C-alpha positions as CSV (number, residue, x, y, z in Angstrom):
1,M,121.1,167.4,248.0
2,T,120.7,168.6,251.7
3,A,117.4,169.4,253.3
4,E,118.5,173.0,253.3
5,D,119.0,173.0,249.5
6,Q,115.7,171.5,249.0
7,A,114.0,174.2,251.1
8,K,115.8,177.1,249.2
9,P,113.4,178.6,246.7
10,T,114.2,178.1,243.0
11,M,114.7,181.1,240.5
12,K,111.2,180.5,239.2
13,E,109.7,180.8,242.7
14,Y,111.9,183.9,243.3
15,R,110.5,185.5,240.1
16,Q,107.0,184.6,241.0
17,A,107.4,186.1,244.6
18,L,108.4,189.4,243.0
19,K,105.3,189.6,240.8
20,A,103.5,191.7,243.4
21,A,106.3,194.2,243.4
22,Y,106.3,194.5,239.7
23,D,102.5,194.6,239.5
24,E,102.6,197.4,242.1
25,M,105.2,199.4,240.0
26,R,102.9,199.2,236.8
27,K,100.2,201.2,238.6
28,D,99.5,204.9,237.7
29,E,100.6,205.9,241.2
30,P,102.6,202.9,242.7
31,D,103.3,202.7,246.4
32,H,107.2,202.8,246.4
33,R,107.3,202.0,250.1
34,K,105.2,198.8,249.5
35,V,107.5,197.7,246.7
36,E,110.7,198.5,248.7
37,T,109.2,196.3,251.6
38,L,108.5,193.5,249.2
39,L,111.9,193.7,247.7
40,R,113.6,194.0,251.1
41,D,111.7,191.0,252.4
42,Q,112.7,189.0,249.3
43,A,116.4,190.1,249.6
44,K,116.5,188.9,253.3
45,E,115.2,185.6,252.1
46,G,118.2,185.4,249.7
47,N,116.4,186.2,246.5
48,P,119.1,187.4,244.1
49,I,116.6,189.1,241.7
50,A,115.4,191.3,244.7
51,K,119.0,192.1,245.5
52,Y,119.6,193.2,242.0
53,G,116.4,195.3,242.0
54,L,117.2,197.1,245.2
55,G,120.8,197.5,244.1
56,S,119.8,199.1,240.9
57,W,117.5,201.5,242.6
58,Y,120.3,202.5,245.0
59,L,122.9,202.8,242.3
60,H,120.7,205.1,240.3
61,G,118.7,206.9,243.0
62,S,115.5,205.6,241.5
63,H,112.0,206.1,242.8
64,H,112.2,207.4,246.4
65,F,115.6,205.8,247.0
66,E,118.5,208.2,247.9
67,K,121.4,207.4,245.6
68,D,124.0,205.2,247.3
69,V,126.5,203.9,244.8
70,A,128.4,201.7,247.3
71,K,125.3,200.1,248.6
72,G,123.9,199.5,245.1
73,I,127.1,197.9,243.8
74,E,127.2,195.7,246.8
75,L,123.7,194.4,246.3
76,I,124.4,194.1,242.5
77,E,127.6,192.1,243.2
78,E,125.7,189.8,245.6
79,A,123.1,189.1,242.8
80,A,126.0,188.5,240.3
81,E,127.5,186.0,242.6
82,E,124.2,184.2,242.4
83,R,124.3,184.1,238.6
84,V,121.8,186.9,237.8
85,P,122.8,187.8,234.2
86,E,121.6,191.4,234.3
87,A,123.6,192.0,237.4
88,C,126.7,190.7,235.7
89,Y,126.0,192.9,232.7
90,D,125.5,196.0,234.9
91,L,128.8,195.3,236.6
92,A,130.6,194.8,233.2
93,Y,129.1,198.1,231.9
94,G,130.1,200.0,235.1
95,F,133.6,198.6,235.2
96,E,134.1,199.4,231.4
97,S,132.7,202.9,231.6
98,G,133.8,203.8,235.1
99,K,130.2,204.9,235.9
100,G,129.5,204.1,239.5
101,G,133.1,204.0,240.6
102,E,136.1,202.1,239.3
103,Q,137.1,201.8,235.7
104,N,138.5,198.3,235.2
105,P,138.6,196.7,231.8
106,K,139.7,193.3,233.1
107,K,136.7,193.2,235.4
108,A,134.4,194.4,232.7
109,F,135.5,191.5,230.4
110,K,135.1,189.0,233.2
111,Y,131.4,190.2,233.9
112,Y,130.6,190.3,230.3
113,V,131.7,186.7,230.0
114,L,129.7,185.7,233.1
115,A,126.6,187.5,231.8
116,A,126.8,185.7,228.5
117,L,127.3,182.4,230.2
118,Y,124.4,183.1,232.6
119,G,122.0,183.8,229.8
120,D,122.3,187.4,228.6
121,S,122.5,186.9,224.8
122,D,123.5,190.6,224.2
123,S,126.6,190.0,226.2
124,F,128.0,187.7,223.6
125,V,128.4,190.8,221.3
126,H,130.2,192.6,224.1
127,V,132.6,189.7,224.8
128,G,133.3,189.7,220.9
129,R,133.9,193.5,221.0
130,C,136.3,193.1,224.0
131,Y,138.3,190.5,222.0
132,H,138.1,192.6,218.9
133,D,139.2,195.9,220.6
134,G,141.4,194.3,223.4
135,V,139.2,195.6,226.2
136,G,140.4,193.7,229.4
137,V,141.8,190.9,227.2
138,E,144.4,190.5,224.6
139,K,143.0,191.2,221.1
140,D,142.0,188.1,219.3
141,E,140.0,188.4,216.0
142,E,139.3,184.8,215.7
143,L,137.8,184.7,219.3
144,A,135.9,187.9,218.5
145,D,134.3,186.2,215.5
146,C,133.3,183.1,217.6
147,W,131.4,185.2,220.2
148,W,129.9,187.3,217.4
149,E,128.7,184.1,215.5
150,K,127.2,182.8,218.8
151,A,125.4,186.2,219.3
152,E,124.0,186.0,215.8
153,S,122.9,182.4,216.3
154,L,121.0,183.7,219.3
155,G,119.3,186.4,217.1
156,V,121.5,189.3,218.4
157,K,122.9,191.6,215.7
158,H,126.1,193.5,216.1
159,A,128.2,196.0,214.3
160,S,131.8,195.1,213.8
161,S,134.3,197.4,212.3
162,D,134.5,194.9,209.4
163,D,130.7,195.3,208.5
């Protein structure tokens, strides 16, 4: 491990650094500019969770942010590259539905798989559904059942067409 790797904050430290932003947002009258500054500072430090948060706000035009789909997707993609499961899930949903831009079932499938592998238990159901319905991947009932069994082992229920 290099000295640079050792100096890079861990995900736990990133999450702790964002606590001030989340605490501010829980107030009755949050200071959105303060939160934006906290998130931007963290994003500049390389915090993928902050990139995801900013990206979501831009994508949806949340709070005082002007909607900027391209900027939102760019930040969410950066967070996904750094293994933020929520970012992978959001990209998967966007590519499947076409909301926020391009509809691309193959990319949707890819990001559902990444979200599941990075820890989003609900994504196991979506990967199973993709195999079941042939969304972005060739239909395969056996693989669908494997992903759904894993989802159930994680406590996530799903509704398949066979239920």
